[in-house]
A tleap script that builds the chain and sets N, CA, C and O, in Angstrom:
source leaprc.protein.ff14SB
mol = sequence {
  NMET LEU ILE THR GLY THR GLY GLY GLY LEU
  GLY ARG VAL ALA ALA GLN THR PHE ALA ARG
  GLU GLY ALA LYS VAL VAL GLY CYS ASP ILE
  LYS VAL ASP THR ASN ASN GLU THR VAL GLN
  LEU VAL ARG ARG ALA GLY GLY GLU LEU ASN
  CARG
}
set mol.1.N position { -13.483 11.557 -26.079 }
set mol.1.CA position { -13.474 12.820 -26.565 }
set mol.1.C position { -12.383 13.131 -27.552 }
set mol.1.O position { -11.193 13.016 -27.260 }
set mol.2.N position { -12.779 13.494 -28.628 }
set mol.2.CA position { -11.652 13.857 -29.484 }
set mol.2.C position { -11.366 15.491 -29.600 }
set mol.2.O position { -12.176 16.391 -29.820 }
set mol.3.N position { -10.155 15.550 -29.410 }
set mol.3.CA position { -9.716 17.055 -29.726 }
set mol.3.C position { -8.747 17.100 -30.526 }
set mol.3.O position { -7.763 16.366 -30.448 }
set mol.4.N position { -8.970 18.163 -31.568 }
set mol.4.CA position { -8.031 18.358 -32.575 }
set mol.4.C position { -7.091 19.403 -32.148 }
set mol.4.O position { -7.487 20.076 -31.196 }
set mol.5.N position { -5.774 19.738 -32.700 }
set mol.5.CA position { -4.955 20.570 -32.365 }
set mol.5.C position { -4.344 20.681 -30.919 }
set mol.5.O position { -4.110 21.756 -30.365 }
set mol.6.N position { -4.086 19.291 -30.310 }
set mol.6.CA position { -3.502 19.275 -29.146 }
set mol.6.C position { -2.021 19.402 -28.898 }
set mol.6.O position { -1.503 18.874 -27.914 }
set mol.7.N position { -1.406 20.024 -29.690 }
set mol.7.CA position { -0.074 20.236 -29.795 }
set mol.7.C position { 0.308 21.740 -29.187 }
set mol.7.O position { 1.447 22.204 -29.172 }
set mol.8.N position { -0.783 22.340 -28.734 }
set mol.8.CA position { -0.577 23.534 -28.130 }
set mol.8.C position { -1.970 24.321 -28.049 }
set mol.8.O position { -3.058 23.937 -28.477 }
set mol.9.N position { -1.665 25.513 -27.396 }
set mol.9.CA position { -2.907 26.566 -27.273 }
set mol.9.C position { -4.195 25.956 -26.442 }
set mol.9.O position { -4.098 25.423 -25.337 }
set mol.10.N position { -5.234 26.109 -27.071 }
set mol.10.CA position { -6.644 25.693 -26.482 }
set mol.10.C position { -6.774 24.145 -26.648 }
set mol.10.O position { -7.374 23.464 -25.816 }
set mol.11.N position { -6.268 23.699 -27.600 }
set mol.11.CA position { -6.195 22.127 -27.787 }
set mol.11.C position { -5.485 21.452 -26.481 }
set mol.11.O position { -5.953 20.517 -25.832 }
set mol.12.N position { -4.321 22.094 -26.251 }
set mol.12.CA position { -3.521 21.403 -25.058 }
set mol.12.C position { -4.158 21.723 -23.797 }
set mol.12.O position { -4.174 20.887 -22.893 }
set mol.13.N position { -4.737 22.985 -23.650 }
set mol.13.CA position { -5.452 23.035 -22.418 }
set mol.13.C position { -6.805 22.096 -22.249 }
set mol.13.O position { -7.100 21.339 -21.324 }
set mol.14.N position { -7.408 22.356 -23.265 }
set mol.14.CA position { -8.800 21.402 -23.433 }
set mol.14.C position { -8.399 19.496 -23.096 }
set mol.14.O position { -9.116 18.737 -22.444 }
set mol.15.N position { -7.228 19.183 -23.695 }
set mol.15.CA position { -6.995 17.773 -23.393 }
set mol.15.C position { -6.671 17.629 -21.732 }
set mol.15.O position { -7.084 16.736 -20.991 }
set mol.16.N position { -5.896 18.660 -21.412 }
set mol.16.CA position { -5.442 18.388 -19.939 }
set mol.16.C position { -6.807 18.292 -19.033 }
set mol.16.O position { -7.060 17.433 -18.188 }
set mol.17.N position { -7.698 19.514 -19.477 }
set mol.17.CA position { -8.773 19.806 -18.377 }
set mol.17.C position { -9.500 18.156 -18.717 }
set mol.17.O position { -9.353 17.209 -17.945 }
set mol.18.N position { -10.117 18.098 -19.746 }
set mol.18.CA position { -11.018 16.775 -19.885 }
set mol.18.C position { -10.207 15.730 -19.229 }
set mol.18.O position { -10.741 15.269 -18.219 }
set mol.19.N position { -9.031 15.225 -19.548 }
set mol.19.CA position { -8.456 14.282 -18.912 }
set mol.19.C position { -8.391 14.326 -17.323 }
set mol.19.O position { -8.564 13.337 -16.611 }
set mol.20.N position { -8.135 15.534 -16.893 }
set mol.20.CA position { -7.967 15.548 -15.379 }
set mol.20.C position { -9.718 15.208 -14.982 }
set mol.20.O position { -9.909 14.391 -14.082 }
set mol.21.N position { -10.739 15.738 -15.550 }
set mol.21.CA position { -12.063 15.370 -15.218 }
set mol.21.C position { -12.466 13.834 -15.234 }
set mol.21.O position { -13.460 13.327 -14.713 }
set mol.22.N position { -11.498 13.242 -15.926 }
set mol.22.CA position { -11.587 11.679 -16.166 }
set mol.22.C position { -12.114 11.389 -17.478 }
set mol.22.O position { -12.556 10.242 -17.549 }
set mol.23.N position { -12.188 11.919 -18.311 }
set mol.23.CA position { -12.326 11.786 -19.702 }
set mol.23.C position { -11.353 10.870 -20.391 }
set mol.23.O position { -10.177 10.836 -20.027 }
set mol.24.N position { -11.783 10.163 -21.325 }
set mol.24.CA position { -10.836 9.438 -22.224 }
set mol.24.C position { -10.458 10.391 -23.463 }
set mol.24.O position { -11.295 10.733 -24.299 }
set mol.25.N position { -9.237 10.748 -23.491 }
set mol.25.CA position { -9.037 11.841 -24.634 }
set mol.25.C position { -8.387 11.286 -25.865 }
set mol.25.O position { -7.394 10.565 -25.771 }
set mol.26.N position { -8.919 11.602 -27.006 }
set mol.26.CA position { -7.924 11.165 -28.349 }
set mol.26.C position { -7.432 12.543 -28.994 }
set mol.26.O position { -8.240 13.224 -29.625 }
set mol.27.N position { -6.334 12.881 -28.860 }
set mol.27.CA position { -5.909 14.129 -29.568 }
set mol.27.C position { -5.326 13.842 -30.831 }
set mol.27.O position { -5.182 12.698 -31.261 }
set mol.28.N position { -4.945 15.020 -31.504 }
set mol.28.CA position { -4.221 15.123 -32.720 }
set mol.28.C position { -3.796 16.406 -33.011 }
set mol.28.O position { -4.379 17.374 -32.524 }
set mol.29.N position { -2.759 16.535 -33.815 }
set mol.29.CA position { -1.981 17.664 -34.246 }
set mol.29.C position { -0.900 17.202 -35.461 }
set mol.29.O position { -0.380 16.096 -35.606 }
set mol.30.N position { -0.733 18.421 -36.289 }
set mol.30.CA position { 0.367 18.050 -37.259 }
set mol.30.C position { 1.657 18.309 -36.878 }
set mol.30.O position { 2.654 18.065 -37.557 }
set mol.31.N position { 1.631 18.867 -35.653 }
set mol.31.CA position { 3.103 19.209 -35.077 }
set mol.31.C position { 3.078 18.129 -34.084 }
set mol.31.O position { 2.424 18.268 -33.051 }
set mol.32.N position { 3.874 16.859 -34.372 }
set mol.32.CA position { 4.238 15.805 -33.779 }
set mol.32.C position { 4.875 16.247 -32.376 }
set mol.32.O position { 4.397 15.931 -31.286 }
set mol.33.N position { 5.870 16.921 -32.539 }
set mol.33.CA position { 6.645 17.007 -31.457 }
set mol.33.C position { 5.786 17.795 -30.160 }
set mol.33.O position { 5.956 17.510 -28.975 }
set mol.34.N position { 5.039 18.618 -30.560 }
set mol.34.CA position { 4.398 19.456 -29.540 }
set mol.34.C position { 3.405 18.627 -29.048 }
set mol.34.O position { 3.188 18.695 -27.838 }
set mol.35.N position { 2.708 17.804 -29.766 }
set mol.35.CA position { 1.596 16.749 -29.456 }
set mol.35.C position { 2.216 16.013 -28.611 }
set mol.35.O position { 1.546 15.805 -27.600 }
set mol.36.N position { 3.401 15.453 -28.623 }
set mol.36.CA position { 3.865 14.402 -27.859 }
set mol.36.C position { 4.367 15.116 -26.515 }
set mol.36.O position { 4.607 14.413 -25.534 }
set mol.37.N position { 4.506 16.324 -26.470 }
set mol.37.CA position { 4.802 17.185 -25.021 }
set mol.37.C position { 3.397 17.050 -24.291 }
set mol.37.O position { 3.244 16.743 -23.109 }
set mol.38.N position { 2.518 17.304 -25.105 }
set mol.38.CA position { 1.008 17.229 -24.333 }
set mol.38.C position { 0.645 15.814 -23.827 }
set mol.38.O position { -0.022 15.694 -22.799 }
set mol.39.N position { 1.034 14.832 -24.469 }
set mol.39.CA position { 0.682 13.500 -24.169 }
set mol.39.C position { 1.434 13.117 -22.815 }
set mol.39.O position { 0.979 12.269 -22.048 }
set mol.40.N position { 2.467 13.720 -22.613 }
set mol.40.CA position { 3.357 13.932 -21.531 }
set mol.40.C position { 2.879 14.566 -20.276 }
set mol.40.O position { 2.971 14.092 -19.144 }
set mol.41.N position { 2.380 15.650 -20.613 }
set mol.41.CA position { 1.713 16.505 -19.684 }
set mol.41.C position { 0.403 15.787 -19.099 }
set mol.41.O position { 0.115 15.733 -17.904 }
set mol.42.N position { -0.209 15.340 -19.977 }
set mol.42.CA position { -1.542 14.881 -19.540 }
set mol.42.C position { -1.066 13.523 -18.723 }
set mol.42.O position { -1.602 13.317 -17.634 }
set mol.43.N position { -0.263 12.767 -19.122 }
set mol.43.CA position { -0.027 11.575 -18.309 }
set mol.43.C position { 0.430 11.931 -17.131 }
set mol.43.O position { 0.124 11.192 -16.196 }
set mol.44.N position { 1.255 13.110 -16.847 }
set mol.44.CA position { 2.136 13.354 -15.551 }
set mol.44.C position { 0.868 13.977 -14.533 }
set mol.44.O position { 0.946 14.064 -13.308 }
set mol.45.N position { -0.091 14.307 -15.223 }
set mol.45.CA position { -1.173 14.853 -14.282 }
set mol.45.C position { -2.224 13.913 -14.000 }
set mol.45.O position { -3.371 14.252 -13.709 }
set mol.46.N position { -1.815 12.724 -14.092 }
set mol.46.CA position { -2.794 11.520 -14.054 }
set mol.46.C position { -3.960 10.880 -15.007 }
set mol.46.O position { -4.836 10.077 -14.685 }
set mol.47.N position { -3.711 11.459 -16.235 }
set mol.47.CA position { -4.549 11.321 -17.482 }
set mol.47.C position { -4.341 10.563 -18.299 }
set mol.47.O position { -3.259 9.988 -18.181 }
set mol.48.N position { -5.103 10.218 -19.355 }
set mol.48.CA position { -4.812 9.273 -20.181 }
set mol.48.C position { -4.746 9.950 -21.468 }
set mol.48.O position { -5.606 10.831 -21.464 }
set mol.49.N position { -4.064 9.927 -22.639 }
set mol.49.CA position { -4.265 10.505 -23.666 }
set mol.49.C position { -3.891 9.505 -24.844 }
set mol.49.O position { -2.768 9.003 -24.891 }
set mol.50.N position { -4.672 9.287 -25.603 }
set mol.50.CA position { -4.609 8.552 -26.921 }
set mol.50.C position { -4.332 9.375 -28.048 }
set mol.50.O position { -4.808 10.508 -28.117 }
set mol.51.N position { -3.528 8.854 -29.030 }
set mol.51.CA position { -2.846 9.410 -30.132 }
set mol.51.C position { -2.882 8.679 -31.240 }
set mol.51.O position { -2.318 9.075 -32.260 }
savepdb mol mol.pdb
quit
């Protein structure tokens, strides 16, 4: 699953939701710091997010 805008808002929520359901998520955002926060949130929830 490719999701753009994973640094916040709907992209962040989508990444967390899909990862929690078992999808492998590839996320990107031009806001590197907030995108890295999303990576940590997904990993803490037991998911895997590739960037």
